[in-house]
C-alpha positions in Angstrom: 29.5 116.9 102.2 26.3 117.7 104.2 23.2 118.7 102.5 21.6 122.1 103.1 18.1 122.2 104.6 15.7 124.3 102.6 14.7 127.6 104.2 11.4 127.4 106.0 11.8 123.7 106.9 10.8 122.9 110.5 12.6 120.0 112.2 10.7 120.5 115.5 8.0 118.0 114.8 8.3 116.2 111.4 5.6 113.8 110.1 2.3 112.8 111.7 3.4 113.6 115.2 4.1 117.2 114.1 0.6 117.4 112.6 -0.9 116.3 116.0 1.3 118.9 117.8 0.0 121.6 115.4 -3.6 120.5 116.0 -3.2 120.8 119.8 -1.3 124.1 119.6 -3.2 126.6 121.8 -1.5 129.7 120.4 -3.6 132.3 118.7 -5.2 131.1 115.4 -4.2 132.8 112.2 -6.8 135.6 111.7 -7.3 136.9 108.2 -6.6 140.7 108.0 -8.0 143.1 105.4 -5.5 145.4 103.5 -6.4 148.3 105.9 -5.3 146.2 108.9 -8.7 145.4 110.3 -9.0 141.8 111.5 -11.9 139.8 110.1 -13.6 138.7 113.3 -13.7 135.1 114.5 -16.5 134.2 116.8 -16.6 132.3 120.0 -18.0 129.7 119.7 -17.5 129.0 116.0 -20.5 130.2 114.0 -19.7 127.9 111.1 -19.6 124.8 113.3 -22.8 125.8 115.2 -24.8 126.5 112.0 -23.9 123.2 110.4 -24.4 121.2 113.6 -27.8 122.8 114.2 -28.9 122.1 110.6 -27.9 118.4 110.8 -30.9 117.1 112.6 -33.2 118.9 110.2 -31.5 117.3 107.2 -31.4 114.0 109.0 -35.2 114.2 109.5 -35.7 114.5 105.7 -33.6 111.6 104.7 -31.2 109.3 106.6 -28.7 109.0 103.9 -28.5 112.7 103.1 -28.5 113.4 106.9 -25.6 111.0 107.4 -23.7 112.8 104.7 -24.5 116.2 106.2 -23.3 115.0 109.6 -20.0 114.0 108.1 -19.8 117.4 106.4 -20.5 119.1 109.7 -17.8 117.0 111.4 -15.4 117.9 108.6 -16.1 121.6 109.0 -15.5 121.4 112.7 -12.2 119.7 112.2 -11.1 121.9 109.3 -11.7 125.2 111.1 -9.3 124.0 113.8 -6.7 122.5 111.5 -6.8 125.6 109.2 -6.4 127.7 112.3 -9.5 129.8 111.8 -10.6 128.9 115.4 -9.3 127.4 118.6 -10.2 123.8 119.3 -12.4 125.1 122.2 -14.4 127.3 119.7 -15.4 124.2 117.7 -16.1 122.0 120.7 -18.2 124.6 122.5 -20.1 125.3 119.4 -21.2 121.7 119.2 -21.9 121.6 123.0 -24.0 124.8 122.7 -26.1 123.4 119.9 -26.7 120.2 121.8 -27.8 122.0 124.9 -30.1 124.4 123.1 -31.5 121.6 120.9 -32.1 119.4 124.0 -33.8 122.3 125.8 -36.0 123.2 122.8 -37.1 119.7 121.8 -37.7 118.1 125.2 
């Protein structure tokens, strides 16, 4: 006798390959909605990623160990906003690029 597959189970991309497919999914991210139906805005590029990336050199200047930890936290935030579908991959990548361009322009 065949076993039943639990409801909500996706067989499209099981395992780590499925996680990669979900990460590269370019469909609209899940946008939180208030009870009244108003979408809580996501920005382009990601403000969270831009803020932590911009703060990283300042923290790095005050201490290399703390700065290195902060850079890892920044990278984690960039990855998590994409994985948790708060932003598109392009939002996170362009936030980092924007900070690098502005930082280079200001400090050169």
